[in-house]
C-alpha positions, 0 to 999 in steps of 0.5 A: 118122247117129250111128254114122258119127261114131263112130271106127272099130273103137269100140262105142258104146251105141245113141243113144236109151240115150245119149239117155237118159243125156243128158238128166237132166245136161241138165236139171241144166244148165238149173237151174244157168244159170237160177240164174246169170241170177238172180245175174247179173240181180238180183246176189250178193244171191242168194248167201249171201255177204257182206263178211265172208264174201267167199269161198264155194262157188264159189271152193272149187269154183274152187280144187278143180276147177283141182286136179283139173284139174292132171292135164291139164298134169302128165300132157302134162309127163310125156309129152312132156317126160319121156317117159313114153310110158304116158301116151299111153294117157291123154293124151286124156281128161286134156285133155278133163278139163283143159278142162272143169275149166277152162273151168268154173272160168273160167265160175264166176268170171265170176258170181261177179265179180257184174258180168262186163261188167266182168271186162275191167278184171282185164286192162286195169287189173291189180293188179300187187301181187295175186297174183289178177292173175297167177292171172287171166292164167295161168288164161285163157292156160292155158284157151287152150293147153287149147283148142288141145290139144282141136282136134286130137282133134276133127279126128280124127273120121273125118268131119273127116278127109276134108277135107285141109286139116282132116288137115293142119291137125291134123298140125301141131298135133300136132307143136307139142304138146312145145311147148304142153306146156311152156307148159301146164306153166310156166303152171300151176305158178305159177297152182297156187301163187299160188292158195295164196300169196294164203291164206299172205299173209293176215297178218290170218287168222291160222289160214291165214298163213304165213312166206315161202321168199324172196317166196313163203309156204310155202303156194305150194309146198304148193299146186303139190304137192299140185295134182301129187300129185292130178292123176294120182290123178283121171286114174285114177279118172275113167279107171277110172270111165269104163270100169265106164260103158261096161262096157270096159277103155279103160286096161291095169292097167300104166297104173293102176299107172303113174299110181298110183306117181306120184301116191304119190310126189309126194302123200308129199312133200306130206304130209310137207312139210305136217306139217313146215309144220303143226308150225311153224305150230303151234309158231312162226307161230300164237304169233307172232301172239299166238294158239294154233293149239288156239283154231283147232279149238274151234268146231263142226264144225272139230275137230281131227280136221279136220287129222288126216283131211287129213294122215293118213287123206287124205294119208299113207295113200293115199299108201302104199297107192298106193306099195304094190306089193300094192295095184298088184296090185288095181285095187279098191284102187288106185282106192280109194286115188286116191279119197282122195288126190284127197278129201284135197285136196278137203278141204284146198282147204274148210279154206283157203277155209271154214274159214279165213274162218269162224273169228274173228280179233279178240276181239269177233268171232264164228264166222261160219257159212256155208250156201250159197244154192240158186243157189250149189248149182244154179250148183256142180251146173251145172258138174258137169253141164257137165262130164259132158255135154263128156266124154261128147260127146267120149268118144262121138264121139272117141278119148279112150282109144288102148288101147280097139281093142287092149284090146277085140281081146285 
């Protein structure tokens, strides 16, 4: 029965071995769901967040997975709008990854609200002056778009294709992918930017505050660029990782090189603008608010090394590696560069979320340390387990990599 659901021409491991792979992730998901229950039943006192440290591991997780999930909208934009046909080899995988990232982020937000039964207040009583309102609407709409894009992949399963109505429905949806790609790009552009803009307008947090271009702070544009840069690298990284776990080639080397060039080009632009933004902040923005930029890097683990790591070690270096023709000839180095690029964006989200709130902003404030509770960590890990499970079942029963058949026969 299981083998009849696997797409024709594709080899998958035996069901017992697949079950052995899945069960540990199911157990991890179960522990996370128990932690979620504790938070919903007893409140956010199960976490180590408080009125001063209102953002913690969950918001950091949301910003990170949403940035990495940008590969879905950006790959769709490149394929359907800019006609980069070679990216058709990874578009199905990108859609699944995007759906996992956004649905996981929304699930964590439901817990983070503390009273999920009132989550609908955001839609019915929106605060039109808050960037988070725009983020909520855009993320919700884009998750709907991703779900619609995911449906044709499911309908291509050979069992479902035997139903003529399902086949027709899948065909009609496929014709609308250009429209959904355009809508997804529009929605992602604004919510990625507003997530960054949220920190840039915090006048009471001089570490994050940035001057505005028009009505948007510079962090609005930096978040968009960083997400667009990280997306292709994350698709490259996950495609390579899945091929290693499956022990078979799934994507042709030239697709990896294309993803690397795209990611490296945007990452280089991002790093240069980030460097300019940082220099302006050091020399004008922070002193204008009565702070020396060096004062923000004298606390414990938040030394100036973290700024160097973000901009140079995990920014400029991987950008140059991804653009190097020599590196592109070696998949291992290309994957390493992609991992470094993704790590740089992950570090940036950590800095904007955790370091921003940990630093004192008043003379009588103390440096605030924050360590997430086990409930926060378990919820965090539950999203990862959920993502692995959804992707594992999708890889087994759907055709995520169209090149898999031809690479197998080559």
